[in-house]
A tleap script that builds the chain and sets N, CA, C and O, in Angstrom:
source leaprc.protein.ff14SB
mol = sequence {
  NMET GLN LYS LEU GLU TYR GLN GLY ARG TYR
  ARG PRO ALA TYR ALA GLY ASP LEU SER GLU
  LEU ILE SER ASP VAL GLN PHE THR PRO TYR
  GLY VAL ASN HIE PRO PRO MET ASP THR ASP
  TRP GLY TYR LEU HIE THR PHE LYS LEU ASP
  GLN LEU ASP VAL LYS GLY TRP PHE HIE VAL
  ALA LEU THR PRO VAL MET SER GLN ILE LEU
  ASP GLU ARG SER ILE TYR GLY GLY ASP LEU
  LYS ALA PHE ASN HIE TYR HIE TYR LEU GLU
  LEU VAL LYS SER GLN ASP GLY ARG ILE TYR
  LEU ARG LEU MET PHE ARG THR ILE ILE GLY
  GLY TYR ASN LEU MET GLU VAL ARG GLU ASP
  GLU LEU ILE PRO MET LEU GLU GLN ALA VAL
  LYS ASN ALA GLY VAL GLY VAL GLN CSER
}
set mol.1.N position { 0.858 -1.165 0.000 }
set mol.1.CA position { 0.000 0.000 0.000 }
set mol.1.C position { 0.903 1.227 0.000 }
set mol.1.O position { 1.768 1.377 0.864 }
set mol.2.N position { 0.697 2.079 -0.956 }
set mol.2.CA position { 1.504 3.291 -1.080 }
set mol.2.C position { 0.669 4.501 -0.667 }
set mol.2.O position { -0.435 4.711 -1.169 }
set mol.3.N position { 1.210 5.280 0.243 }
set mol.3.CA position { 0.540 6.509 0.672 }
set mol.3.C position { 0.797 7.586 -0.380 }
set mol.3.O position { 1.934 7.802 -0.798 }
set mol.4.N position { -0.271 8.253 -0.800 }
set mol.4.CA position { -0.165 9.293 -1.816 }
set mol.4.C position { -0.150 10.672 -1.169 }
set mol.4.O position { -0.562 10.838 -0.021 }
set mol.5.N position { 0.326 11.648 -1.916 }
set mol.5.CA position { 0.327 13.027 -1.430 }
set mol.5.C position { -1.118 13.497 -1.270 }
set mol.5.O position { -1.962 13.245 -2.130 }
set mol.6.N position { -1.389 14.173 -0.175 }
set mol.6.CA position { -2.753 14.633 0.106 }
set mol.6.C position { -3.198 15.663 -0.925 }
set mol.6.O position { -2.524 16.669 -1.149 }
set mol.7.N position { -4.353 15.397 -1.555 }
set mol.7.CA position { -4.918 16.321 -2.541 }
set mol.7.C position { -6.391 16.594 -2.258 }
set mol.7.O position { -7.127 17.005 -3.155 }
set mol.8.N position { -6.821 16.372 -1.040 }
set mol.8.CA position { -8.217 16.587 -0.681 }
set mol.8.C position { -8.932 15.268 -0.448 }
set mol.8.O position { -8.457 14.207 -0.854 }
set mol.9.N position { -10.072 15.348 0.208 }
set mol.9.CA position { -10.750 14.121 0.617 }
set mol.9.C position { -11.409 13.361 -0.523 }
set mol.9.O position { -11.793 12.206 -0.345 }
set mol.10.N position { -11.549 13.983 -1.689 }
set mol.10.CA position { -12.162 13.291 -2.819 }
set mol.10.C position { -11.134 12.645 -3.744 }
set mol.10.O position { -11.499 12.010 -4.733 }
set mol.11.N position { -9.877 12.804 -3.431 }
set mol.11.CA position { -8.807 12.137 -4.178 }
set mol.11.C position { -8.310 10.968 -3.329 }
set mol.11.O position { -8.316 11.054 -2.101 }
set mol.12.N position { -7.880 9.882 -3.965 }
set mol.12.CA position { -7.407 8.730 -3.182 }
set mol.12.C position { -6.217 9.094 -2.292 }
set mol.12.O position { -5.331 9.845 -2.699 }
set mol.13.N position { -6.212 8.556 -1.088 }
set mol.13.CA position { -5.113 8.782 -0.153 }
set mol.13.C position { -4.040 7.704 -0.281 }
set mol.13.O position { -2.905 7.896 0.156 }
set mol.14.N position { -4.405 6.560 -0.886 }
set mol.14.CA position { -3.491 5.426 -1.007 }
set mol.14.C position { -3.649 4.786 -2.373 }
set mol.14.O position { -4.684 4.925 -3.026 }
set mol.15.N position { -2.609 4.082 -2.796 }
set mol.15.CA position { -2.657 3.288 -4.023 }
set mol.15.C position { -2.249 1.867 -3.661 }
set mol.15.O position { -1.316 1.657 -2.886 }
set mol.16.N position { -2.940 0.914 -4.216 }
set mol.16.CA position { -2.637 -0.486 -3.944 }
set mol.16.C position { -3.783 -1.361 -4.382 }
set mol.16.O position { -4.678 -0.923 -5.105 }
set mol.17.N position { -3.749 -2.593 -3.941 }
set mol.17.CA position { -4.806 -3.545 -4.266 }
set mol.17.C position { -5.833 -3.581 -3.150 }
set mol.17.O position { -5.505 -3.382 -1.980 }
set mol.18.N position { -7.067 -3.834 -3.521 }
set mol.18.CA position { -8.152 -3.935 -2.553 }
set mol.18.C position { -7.863 -5.019 -1.518 }
set mol.18.O position { -8.242 -4.889 -0.354 }
set mol.19.N position { -7.198 -6.076 -1.942 }
set mol.19.CA position { -6.890 -7.193 -1.039 }
set mol.19.C position { -5.927 -6.796 0.080 }
set mol.19.O position { -5.775 -7.535 1.053 }
set mol.20.N position { -5.286 -5.654 -0.046 }
set mol.20.CA position { -4.409 -5.182 1.025 }
set mol.20.C position { -5.204 -4.610 2.195 }
set mol.20.O position { -4.690 -4.520 3.311 }
set mol.21.N position { -6.455 -4.223 1.945 }
set mol.21.CA position { -7.307 -3.654 2.990 }
set mol.21.C position { -8.413 -4.605 3.424 }
set mol.21.O position { -8.858 -4.570 4.572 }
set mol.22.N position { -8.855 -5.457 2.499 }
set mol.22.CA position { -9.976 -6.367 2.744 }
set mol.22.C position { -9.523 -7.785 2.435 }
set mol.22.O position { -9.078 -8.072 1.323 }
set mol.23.N position { -9.637 -8.678 3.426 }
set mol.23.CA position { -9.176 -10.050 3.206 }
set mol.23.C position { -10.302 -11.022 2.873 }
set mol.23.O position { -10.041 -12.116 2.373 }
set mol.24.N position { -11.552 -10.641 3.141 }
set mol.24.CA position { -12.682 -11.527 2.858 }
set mol.24.C position { -13.949 -10.686 2.783 }
set mol.24.O position { -14.017 -9.592 3.345 }
set mol.25.N position { -14.955 -11.212 2.079 }
set mol.25.CA position { -16.248 -10.539 1.956 }
set mol.25.C position { -17.344 -11.553 2.230 }
set mol.25.O position { -17.278 -12.684 1.750 }
set mol.26.N position { -18.349 -11.159 2.997 }
set mol.26.CA position { -19.529 -11.991 3.224 }
set mol.26.C position { -20.756 -11.205 2.796 }
set mol.26.O position { -20.814 -9.984 2.941 }
set mol.27.N position { -21.744 -11.931 2.263 }
set mol.27.CA position { -22.988 -11.321 1.805 }
set mol.27.C position { -24.153 -11.949 2.549 }
set mol.27.O position { -24.204 -13.167 2.718 }
set mol.28.N position { -25.084 -11.125 2.992 }
set mol.28.CA position { -26.315 -11.586 3.628 }
set mol.28.C position { -27.483 -10.944 2.892 }
set mol.28.O position { -27.596 -9.718 2.879 }
set mol.29.N position { -28.363 -11.748 2.274 }
set mol.29.CA position { -29.515 -11.181 1.561 }
set mol.29.C position { -30.459 -10.461 2.519 }
set mol.29.O position { -30.551 -10.812 3.695 }
set mol.30.N position { -31.158 -9.453 2.005 }
set mol.30.CA position { -32.197 -8.793 2.798 }
set mol.30.C position { -33.214 -9.839 3.227 }
set mol.30.O position { -33.498 -10.775 2.478 }
set mol.31.N position { -33.757 -9.689 4.412 }
set mol.31.CA position { -34.754 -10.619 4.925 }
set mol.31.C position { -34.168 -11.782 5.690 }
set mol.31.O position { -34.905 -12.562 6.293 }
set mol.32.N position { -32.856 -11.911 5.676 }
set mol.32.CA position { -32.166 -12.964 6.421 }
set mol.32.C position { -31.394 -12.286 7.543 }
set mol.32.O position { -30.622 -11.358 7.303 }
set mol.33.N position { -31.602 -12.749 8.752 }
set mol.33.CA position { -30.853 -12.171 9.868 }
set mol.33.C position { -29.387 -12.521 9.718 }
set mol.33.O position { -29.021 -13.696 9.670 }
set mol.34.N position { -28.557 -11.509 9.644 }
set mol.34.CA position { -27.131 -11.811 9.532 }
set mol.34.C position { -26.544 -11.948 10.930 }
set mol.34.O position { -26.907 -11.208 11.843 }
set mol.35.N position { -25.636 -12.899 11.085 }
set mol.35.CA position { -25.044 -13.124 12.404 }
set mol.35.C position { -24.170 -11.943 12.809 }
set mol.35.O position { -23.699 -11.193 11.954 }
set mol.36.N position { -23.953 -11.777 14.111 }
set mol.36.CA position { -23.031 -10.725 14.545 }
set mol.36.C position { -21.651 -10.974 13.931 }
set mol.36.O position { -21.179 -12.109 13.872 }
set mol.37.N position { -21.028 -9.911 13.484 }
set mol.37.CA position { -19.718 -10.039 12.845 }
set mol.37.C position { -18.623 -9.934 13.899 }
set mol.37.O position { -18.781 -9.281 14.930 }
set mol.38.N position { -17.508 -10.600 13.606 }
set mol.38.CA position { -16.347 -10.472 14.478 }
set mol.38.C position { -15.902 -9.014 14.496 }
set mol.38.O position { -16.308 -8.213 13.654 }
set mol.39.N position { -15.069 -8.692 15.460 }
set mol.39.CA position { -14.693 -7.289 15.652 }
set mol.39.C position { -13.780 -6.746 14.562 }
set mol.39.O position { -13.636 -5.529 14.445 }
set mol.40.N position { -13.162 -7.602 13.766 }
set mol.40.CA position { -12.311 -7.083 12.695 }
set mol.40.C position { -13.054 -7.067 11.352 }
set mol.40.O position { -12.437 -6.994 10.290 }
set mol.41.N position { -14.373 -7.136 11.422 }
set mol.41.CA position { -15.212 -7.047 10.224 }
set mol.41.C position { -15.943 -5.712 10.231 }
set mol.41.O position { -16.268 -5.176 11.291 }
set mol.42.N position { -16.198 -5.182 9.043 }
set mol.42.CA position { -16.918 -3.925 8.934 }
set mol.42.C position { -17.968 -3.977 7.844 }
set mol.42.O position { -17.927 -4.840 6.967 }
set mol.43.N position { -18.907 -3.053 7.904 }
set mol.43.CA position { -19.977 -2.954 6.913 }
set mol.43.C position { -19.456 -2.257 5.665 }
set mol.43.O position { -18.730 -1.267 5.755 }
set mol.44.N position { -19.829 -2.779 4.498 }
set mol.44.CA position { -19.458 -2.187 3.212 }
set mol.44.C position { -20.732 -1.793 2.482 }
set mol.44.O position { -21.507 -2.656 2.069 }
set mol.45.N position { -20.947 -0.504 2.323 }
set mol.45.CA position { -22.111 -0.003 1.589 }
set mol.45.C position { -21.732 0.065 0.115 }
set mol.45.O position { -20.674 0.586 -0.238 }
set mol.46.N position { -22.602 -0.465 -0.746 }
set mol.46.CA position { -22.307 -0.445 -2.183 }
set mol.46.C position { -23.380 0.331 -2.928 }
set mol.46.O position { -24.537 0.373 -2.510 }
set mol.47.N position { -22.990 0.933 -4.017 }
set mol.47.CA position { -23.941 1.544 -4.934 }
set mol.47.C position { -24.484 0.441 -5.830 }
set mol.47.O position { -23.996 -0.688 -5.773 }
set mol.48.N position { -25.478 0.738 -6.656 }
set mol.48.CA position { -26.021 -0.283 -7.548 }
set mol.48.C position { -24.995 -0.566 -8.640 }
set mol.48.O position { -24.625 0.316 -9.414 }
set mol.49.N position { -24.554 -1.800 -8.681 }
set mol.49.CA position { -23.597 -2.225 -9.691 }
set mol.49.C position { -24.361 -2.880 -10.832 }
set mol.49.O position { -25.145 -3.803 -10.610 }
set mol.50.N position { -24.137 -2.410 -12.043 }
set mol.50.CA position { -24.813 -3.004 -13.195 }
set mol.50.C position { -24.455 -4.481 -13.348 }
set mol.50.O position { -25.276 -5.282 -13.796 }
set mol.51.N position { -23.232 -4.834 -12.975 }
set mol.51.CA position { -22.757 -6.204 -13.132 }
set mol.51.C position { -23.268 -7.139 -12.041 }
set mol.51.O position { -23.156 -8.356 -12.186 }
set mol.52.N position { -23.817 -6.614 -10.970 }
set mol.52.CA position { -24.171 -7.429 -9.808 }
set mol.52.C position { -25.490 -6.923 -9.236 }
set mol.52.O position { -25.510 -5.976 -8.449 }
set mol.53.N position { -26.583 -7.552 -9.632 }
set mol.53.CA position { -27.910 -7.101 -9.210 }
set mol.53.C position { -28.390 -7.947 -8.036 }
set mol.53.O position { -29.107 -8.930 -8.226 }
set mol.54.N position { -27.998 -7.570 -6.834 }
set mol.54.CA position { -28.390 -8.283 -5.616 }
set mol.54.C position { -28.835 -7.265 -4.573 }
set mol.54.O position { -28.495 -6.084 -4.639 }
set mol.55.N position { -29.603 -7.762 -3.612 }
set mol.55.CA position { -30.068 -6.888 -2.534 }
set mol.55.C position { -29.698 -7.531 -1.206 }
set mol.55.O position { -30.154 -8.629 -0.886 }
set mol.56.N position { -28.879 -6.845 -0.447 }
set mol.56.CA position { -28.443 -7.381 0.828 }
set mol.56.C position { -27.303 -6.575 1.407 }
set mol.56.O position { -27.024 -5.457 0.975 }
set mol.57.N position { -26.649 -7.163 2.392 }
set mol.57.CA position { -25.549 -6.503 3.094 }
set mol.57.C position { -24.230 -7.178 2.755 }
set mol.57.O position { -24.147 -8.403 2.674 }
set mol.58.N position { -23.207 -6.368 2.558 }
set mol.58.CA position { -21.845 -6.883 2.420 }
set mol.58.C position { -21.079 -6.501 3.682 }
set mol.58.O position { -21.161 -5.365 4.149 }
set mol.59.N position { -20.343 -7.448 4.221 }
set mol.59.CA position { -19.436 -7.194 5.335 }
set mol.59.C position { -18.048 -7.646 4.897 }
set mol.59.O position { -17.907 -8.631 4.172 }
set mol.60.N position { -17.039 -6.931 5.336 }
set mol.60.CA position { -15.672 -7.211 4.904 }
set mol.60.C position { -14.755 -7.424 6.100 }
set mol.60.O position { -14.878 -6.763 7.131 }
set mol.61.N position { -13.829 -8.370 5.933 }
set mol.61.CA position { -12.797 -8.597 6.944 }
set mol.61.C position { -11.680 -7.594 6.694 }
set mol.61.O position { -11.133 -7.521 5.593 }
set mol.62.N position { -11.352 -6.836 7.705 }
set mol.62.CA position { -10.354 -5.777 7.592 }
set mol.62.C position { -8.975 -6.310 7.951 }
set mol.62.O position { -8.834 -7.122 8.866 }
set mol.63.N position { -7.976 -5.857 7.240 }
set mol.63.CA position { -6.608 -6.331 7.433 }
set mol.63.C position { -5.852 -5.442 8.424 }
set mol.63.O position { -6.316 -4.354 8.766 }
set mol.64.N position { -4.688 -5.906 8.883 }
set mol.64.CA position { -3.838 -5.056 9.724 }
set mol.64.C position { -3.414 -3.757 9.023 }
set mol.64.O position { -3.177 -2.746 9.685 }
set mol.65.N position { -3.319 -3.782 7.692 }
set mol.65.CA position { -2.987 -2.558 6.953 }
set mol.65.C position { -4.086 -1.515 7.152 }
set mol.65.O position { -3.803 -0.328 7.312 }
set mol.66.N position { -5.346 -1.968 7.141 }
set mol.66.CA position { -6.460 -1.046 7.399 }
set mol.66.C position { -6.347 -0.464 8.806 }
set mol.66.O position { -6.628 0.716 9.015 }
set mol.67.N position { -5.944 -1.274 9.755 }
set mol.67.CA position { -5.751 -0.795 11.120 }
set mol.67.C position { -4.691 0.305 11.166 }
set mol.67.O position { -4.862 1.307 11.860 }
set mol.68.N position { -3.602 0.119 10.431 }
set mol.68.CA position { -2.542 1.129 10.387 }
set mol.68.C position { -3.048 2.430 9.764 }
set mol.68.O position { -2.742 3.521 10.245 }
set mol.69.N position { -3.826 2.299 8.686 }
set mol.69.CA position { -4.381 3.485 8.027 }
set mol.69.C position { -5.305 4.230 8.980 }
set mol.69.O position { -5.241 5.454 9.088 }
set mol.70.N position { -6.163 3.486 9.668 }
set mol.70.CA position { -7.068 4.117 10.632 }
set mol.70.C position { -6.287 4.815 11.736 }
set mol.70.O position { -6.656 5.904 12.175 }
set mol.71.N position { -5.210 4.183 12.179 }
set mol.71.CA position { -4.401 4.768 13.237 }
set mol.71.C position { -3.812 6.110 12.794 }
set mol.71.O position { -3.689 7.037 13.595 }
set mol.72.N position { -3.449 6.204 11.514 }
set mol.72.CA position { -2.892 7.445 10.973 }
set mol.72.C position { -3.960 8.489 10.665 }
set mol.72.O position { -3.741 9.682 10.875 }
set mol.73.N position { -5.116 8.044 10.167 }
set mol.73.CA position { -6.070 8.967 9.567 }
set mol.73.C position { -7.324 9.251 10.380 }
set mol.73.O position { -7.971 10.279 10.176 }
set mol.74.N position { -7.679 8.359 11.298 }
set mol.74.CA position { -8.947 8.515 12.003 }
set mol.74.C position { -8.742 9.138 13.378 }
set mol.74.O position { -7.782 8.821 14.081 }
set mol.75.N position { -9.644 10.016 13.745 }
set mol.75.CA position { -9.579 10.603 15.081 }
set mol.75.C position { -9.885 9.563 16.148 }
set mol.75.O position { -9.633 9.797 17.330 }
set mol.76.N position { -10.427 8.411 15.742 }
set mol.76.CA position { -10.779 7.353 16.686 }
set mol.76.C position { -9.698 6.287 16.815 }
set mol.76.O position { -9.844 5.363 17.615 }
set mol.77.N position { -8.620 6.395 16.049 }
set mol.77.CA position { -7.526 5.443 16.150 }
set mol.77.C position { -7.737 4.197 15.312 }
set mol.77.O position { -8.720 4.078 14.580 }
set mol.78.N position { -6.793 3.268 15.434 }
set mol.78.CA position { -6.770 2.099 14.575 }
set mol.78.C position { -7.304 0.822 15.168 }
set mol.78.O position { -7.096 -0.250 14.600 }
set mol.79.N position { -7.983 0.901 16.286 }
set mol.79.CA position { -8.510 -0.304 16.921 }
set mol.79.C position { -9.673 -0.852 16.099 }
set mol.79.O position { -10.739 -0.240 16.045 }
set mol.80.N position { -9.469 -2.012 15.453 }
set mol.80.CA position { -10.521 -2.589 14.624 }
set mol.80.C position { -11.725 -3.037 15.438 }
set mol.80.O position { -12.816 -3.195 14.892 }
set mol.81.N position { -11.539 -3.244 16.741 }
set mol.81.CA position { -12.670 -3.620 17.592 }
set mol.81.C position { -13.701 -2.498 17.651 }
set mol.81.O position { -14.885 -2.752 17.870 }
set mol.82.N position { -13.259 -1.276 17.457 }
set mol.82.CA position { -14.164 -0.120 17.511 }
set mol.82.C position { -14.608 0.338 16.121 }
set mol.82.O position { -15.366 1.300 15.999 }
set mol.83.N position { -14.140 -0.343 15.077 }
set mol.83.CA position { -14.418 0.105 13.709 }
set mol.83.C position { -15.909 0.298 13.453 }
set mol.83.O position { -16.322 1.366 13.001 }
set mol.84.N position { -16.718 -0.713 13.733 }
set mol.84.CA position { -18.149 -0.639 13.424 }
set mol.84.C position { -18.880 0.433 14.219 }
set mol.84.O position { -19.926 0.922 13.794 }
set mol.85.N position { -18.342 0.791 15.347 }
set mol.85.CA position { -18.976 1.840 16.148 }
set mol.85.C position { -18.757 3.223 15.524 }
set mol.85.O position { -19.633 4.085 15.590 }
set mol.86.N position { -17.598 3.423 14.927 }
set mol.86.CA position { -17.232 4.743 14.427 }
set mol.86.C position { -17.224 4.884 12.905 }
set mol.86.O position { -17.349 5.996 12.391 }
set mol.87.N position { -17.079 3.776 12.180 }
set mol.87.CA position { -16.842 3.848 10.738 }
set mol.87.C position { -17.682 2.839 9.968 }
set mol.87.O position { -18.275 1.924 10.540 }
set mol.88.N position { -17.714 3.031 8.675 }
set mol.88.CA position { -18.105 1.999 7.720 }
set mol.88.C position { -17.408 2.332 6.407 }
set mol.88.O position { -16.924 3.448 6.219 }
set mol.89.N position { -17.361 1.367 5.509 }
set mol.89.CA position { -16.748 1.578 4.208 }
set mol.89.C position { -17.848 1.741 3.168 }
set mol.89.O position { -18.933 1.174 3.299 }
set mol.90.N position { -17.558 2.510 2.153 }
set mol.90.CA position { -18.539 2.743 1.101 }
set mol.90.C position { -17.827 2.710 -0.242 }
set mol.90.O position { -16.732 3.252 -0.393 }
set mol.91.N position { -18.460 2.071 -1.208 }
set mol.91.CA position { -17.971 2.127 -2.576 }
set mol.91.C position { -18.716 3.246 -3.275 }
set mol.91.O position { -19.946 3.275 -3.272 }
set mol.92.N position { -17.986 4.160 -3.869 }
set mol.92.CA position { -18.602 5.274 -4.581 }
set mol.92.C position { -18.104 5.275 -6.021 }
set mol.92.O position { -16.964 4.909 -6.306 }
set mol.93.N position { -18.977 5.691 -6.905 }
set mol.93.CA position { -18.620 5.752 -8.323 }
set mol.93.C position { -18.682 7.204 -8.764 }
set mol.93.O position { -19.703 7.871 -8.596 }
set mol.94.N position { -17.591 7.686 -9.326 }
set mol.94.CA position { -17.538 9.081 -9.768 }
set mol.94.C position { -18.215 9.221 -11.129 }
set mol.94.O position { -18.535 8.226 -11.779 }
set mol.95.N position { -18.428 10.446 -11.546 }
set mol.95.CA position { -19.088 10.704 -12.826 }
set mol.95.C position { -18.300 10.157 -14.001 }
set mol.95.O position { -18.877 9.832 -15.039 }
set mol.96.N position { -16.990 10.053 -13.849 }
set mol.96.CA position { -16.180 9.518 -14.946 }
set mol.96.C position { -16.067 7.990 -14.896 }
set mol.96.O position { -15.308 7.398 -15.664 }
set mol.97.N position { -16.826 7.352 -13.987 }
set mol.97.CA position { -16.873 5.893 -13.935 }
set mol.97.C position { -15.864 5.241 -13.011 }
set mol.97.O position { -15.873 4.020 -12.858 }
set mol.98.N position { -15.006 6.011 -12.399 }
set mol.98.CA position { -14.027 5.430 -11.474 }
set mol.98.C position { -14.707 5.038 -10.173 }
set mol.98.O position { -15.656 5.688 -9.735 }
set mol.99.N position { -14.212 3.966 -9.556 }
set mol.99.CA position { -14.773 3.467 -8.305 }
set mol.99.C position { -13.755 3.700 -7.197 }
set mol.99.O position { -12.567 3.424 -7.359 }
set mol.100.N position { -14.240 4.215 -6.067 }
set mol.100.CA position { -13.375 4.484 -4.928 }
set mol.100.C position { -13.904 3.784 -3.686 }
set mol.100.O position { -15.113 3.667 -3.484 }
set mol.101.N position { -12.978 3.324 -2.863 }
set mol.101.CA position { -13.314 2.825 -1.537 }
set mol.101.C position { -13.181 4.009 -0.600 }
set mol.101.O position { -12.114 4.614 -0.491 }
set mol.102.N position { -14.268 4.332 0.072 }
set mol.102.CA position { -14.325 5.533 0.907 }
set mol.102.C position { -14.519 5.123 2.361 }
set mol.102.O position { -15.334 4.249 2.657 }
set mol.103.N position { -13.792 5.736 3.249 }
set mol.103.CA position { -13.962 5.538 4.684 }
set mol.103.C position { -14.935 6.591 5.185 }
set mol.103.O position { -14.704 7.790 5.029 }
set mol.104.N position { -16.025 6.134 5.788 }
set mol.104.CA position { -17.059 7.046 6.275 }
set mol.104.C position { -17.074 7.040 7.800 }
set mol.104.O position { -16.711 6.051 8.436 }
set mol.105.N position { -17.497 8.151 8.368 }
set mol.105.CA position { -17.625 8.289 9.815 }
set mol.105.C position { -19.093 8.189 10.201 }
set mol.105.O position { -19.943 8.803 9.555 }
set mol.106.N position { -19.401 7.431 11.234 }
set mol.106.CA position { -20.787 7.287 11.689 }
set mol.106.C position { -21.225 8.454 12.572 }
set mol.106.O position { -22.385 8.863 12.527 }
set mol.107.N position { -20.321 8.983 13.360 }
set mol.107.CA position { -20.707 9.989 14.354 }
set mol.107.C position { -20.645 11.419 13.831 }
set mol.107.O position { -21.193 12.332 14.448 }
set mol.108.N position { -19.981 11.616 12.697 }
set mol.108.CA position { -19.953 12.927 12.058 }
set mol.108.C position { -20.216 12.706 10.574 }
set mol.108.O position { -19.969 11.617 10.057 }
set mol.109.N position { -20.702 13.704 9.903 }
set mol.109.CA position { -20.981 13.554 8.480 }
set mol.109.C position { -19.687 13.726 7.713 }
set mol.109.O position { -18.967 14.706 7.904 }
set mol.110.N position { -19.394 12.776 6.848 }
set mol.110.CA position { -18.231 12.926 5.995 }
set mol.110.C position { -17.392 11.676 5.918 }
set mol.110.O position { -17.663 10.665 6.567 }
set mol.111.N position { -16.383 11.778 5.117 }
set mol.111.CA position { -15.465 10.681 4.903 }
set mol.111.C position { -14.430 11.110 3.880 }
set mol.111.O position { -14.391 12.271 3.471 }
set mol.112.N position { -13.592 10.167 3.469 }
set mol.112.CA position { -12.603 10.477 2.449 }
set mol.112.C position { -12.279 9.218 1.669 }
set mol.112.O position { -12.439 8.102 2.163 }
set mol.113.N position { -11.825 9.413 0.450 }
set mol.113.CA position { -11.488 8.290 -0.413 }
set mol.113.C position { -10.171 7.676 0.027 }
set mol.113.O position { -9.151 8.358 0.120 }
set mol.114.N position { -10.209 6.379 0.294 }
set mol.114.CA position { -8.986 5.667 0.643 }
set mol.114.C position { -8.185 5.329 -0.601 }
set mol.114.O position { -6.985 5.594 -0.673 }
set mol.115.N position { -8.870 4.734 -1.591 }
set mol.115.CA position { -8.147 4.294 -2.776 }
set mol.115.C position { -9.101 4.095 -3.938 }
set mol.115.O position { -10.304 3.912 -3.754 }
set mol.116.N position { -8.538 4.134 -5.145 }
set mol.116.CA position { -9.312 3.776 -6.324 }
set mol.116.C position { -9.327 2.257 -6.413 }
set mol.116.O position { -8.324 1.601 -6.134 }
set mol.117.N position { -10.472 1.703 -6.803 }
set mol.117.CA position { -10.651 0.255 -6.866 }
set mol.117.C position { -10.870 -0.145 -8.319 }
set mol.117.O position { -11.658 0.472 -9.035 }
set mol.118.N position { -10.171 -1.174 -8.736 }
set mol.118.CA position { -10.362 -1.699 -10.086 }
set mol.118.C position { -11.590 -2.609 -10.113 }
set mol.118.O position { -11.758 -3.460 -9.239 }
set mol.119.N position { -12.446 -2.425 -11.119 }
set mol.119.CA position { -13.645 -3.262 -11.234 }
set mol.119.C position { -13.287 -4.731 -11.367 }
set mol.119.O position { -13.984 -5.589 -10.825 }
set mol.120.N position { -12.203 -5.034 -12.085 }
set mol.120.CA position { -11.833 -6.442 -12.283 }
set mol.120.C position { -11.359 -7.103 -10.992 }
set mol.120.O position { -11.268 -8.329 -10.931 }
set mol.121.N position { -11.061 -6.329 -9.976 }
set mol.121.CA position { -10.730 -6.869 -8.659 }
set mol.121.C position { -11.969 -6.887 -7.760 }
set mol.121.O position { -12.159 -7.818 -6.977 }
set mol.122.N position { -12.801 -5.865 -7.876 }
set mol.122.CA position { -13.967 -5.714 -7.006 }
set mol.122.C position { -15.098 -6.691 -7.334 }
set mol.122.O position { -15.575 -7.402 -6.449 }
set mol.123.N position { -15.525 -6.731 -8.580 }
set mol.123.CA position { -16.704 -7.514 -8.957 }
set mol.123.C position { -16.539 -8.995 -8.627 }
set mol.123.O position { -17.450 -9.570 -8.032 }
set mol.124.N position { -15.426 -9.648 -8.979 }
set mol.124.CA position { -15.286 -11.066 -8.614 }
set mol.124.C position { -15.331 -11.304 -7.100 }
set mol.124.O position { -15.848 -12.325 -6.647 }
set mol.125.N position { -14.793 -10.372 -6.328 }
set mol.125.CA position { -14.801 -10.495 -4.869 }
set mol.125.C position { -16.239 -10.473 -4.337 }
set mol.125.O position { -16.600 -11.278 -3.479 }
set mol.126.N position { -17.049 -9.554 -4.850 }
set mol.126.CA position { -18.443 -9.451 -4.424 }
set mol.126.C position { -19.275 -10.615 -4.955 }
set mol.126.O position { -20.122 -11.151 -4.240 }
set mol.127.N position { -19.036 -11.006 -6.210 }
set mol.127.CA position { -19.766 -12.148 -6.784 }
set mol.127.C position { -19.521 -13.416 -5.978 }
set mol.127.O position { -20.451 -14.182 -5.724 }
set mol.128.N position { -18.277 -13.639 -5.577 }
set mol.128.CA position { -17.950 -14.837 -4.800 }
set mol.128.C position { -18.670 -14.828 -3.458 }
set mol.128.O position { -19.142 -15.868 -3.000 }
set mol.129.N position { -18.758 -13.671 -2.831 }
set mol.129.CA position { -19.474 -13.569 -1.553 }
set mol.129.C position { -20.949 -13.901 -1.734 }
set mol.129.O position { -21.544 -14.578 -0.896 }
set mol.130.N position { -21.536 -13.426 -2.824 }
set mol.130.CA position { -22.949 -13.711 -3.104 }
set mol.130.C position { -23.138 -15.206 -3.350 }
set mol.130.O position { -24.079 -15.805 -2.829 }
set mol.131.N position { -22.257 -15.806 -4.134 }
set mol.131.CA position { -22.343 -17.253 -4.403 }
set mol.131.C position { -22.177 -18.056 -3.120 }
set mol.131.O position { -22.883 -19.041 -2.906 }
set mol.132.N position { -21.247 -17.640 -2.268 }
set mol.132.CA position { -21.031 -18.341 -0.997 }
set mol.132.C position { -22.263 -18.277 -0.100 }
set mol.132.O position { -22.476 -19.153 0.738 }
set mol.133.N position { -23.073 -17.234 -0.280 }
set mol.133.CA position { -24.302 -17.089 0.506 }
set mol.133.C position { -25.447 -17.913 -0.084 }
set mol.133.O position { -26.536 -17.977 0.487 }
set mol.134.N position { -25.188 -18.542 -1.234 }
set mol.134.CA position { -26.211 -19.375 -1.861 }
set mol.134.C position { -27.245 -18.595 -2.636 }
set mol.134.O position { -28.369 -19.060 -2.827 }
set mol.135.N position { -26.869 -17.405 -3.085 }
set mol.135.CA position { -27.786 -16.551 -3.836 }
set mol.135.C position { -27.306 -16.507 -5.278 }
set mol.135.O position { -26.104 -16.423 -5.531 }
set mol.136.N position { -28.232 -16.564 -6.218 }
set mol.136.CA position { -27.860 -16.472 -7.628 }
set mol.136.C position { -27.397 -15.076 -7.980 }
set mol.136.O position { -27.950 -14.089 -7.495 }
set mol.137.N position { -26.397 -14.992 -8.810 }
set mol.137.CA position { -25.872 -13.705 -9.271 }
set mol.137.C position { -26.476 -13.412 -10.630 }
set mol.137.O position { -26.412 -14.245 -11.534 }
set mol.138.N position { -27.058 -12.237 -10.780 }
set mol.138.CA position { -27.609 -11.799 -12.061 }
set mol.138.C position { -26.507 -11.070 -12.807 }
set mol.138.O position { -26.206 -9.922 -12.481 }
set mol.139.N position { -25.905 -11.696 -13.787 }
set mol.139.CA position { -24.835 -11.036 -14.543 }
set mol.139.C position { -25.299 -10.655 -15.922 }
set mol.139.O position { -24.528 -10.089 -16.697 }
savepdb mol mol.pdb
quit
């Protein structure tokens, strides 16, 4: 993971692969009670993806690299046990079609882009989580 020069909260703060921040993804369809997540898991909010037409919740396993980033960038520190209380992750798509992983704050309005995400890395990761949940993927 490479730290980039600060250019504002809408520009990526880091460059690297999504797998450096997220080690696993789980999907729970709407209407199914999802089990409590371990403390190193966080909620991932997604926009509507044309390639993946599903309705439900995505949760992601956060890596130690994410903990280091939080320790540097978050006023709440890098303790992943507190992640869900203070933060969530969001995938945002810009007008030019680029996808960013954004760190959002629960207790204050706002967030910032962590990194640009490649679709060829993101979509298979989400599709696999949906398949693992036993839900058909509409491609």
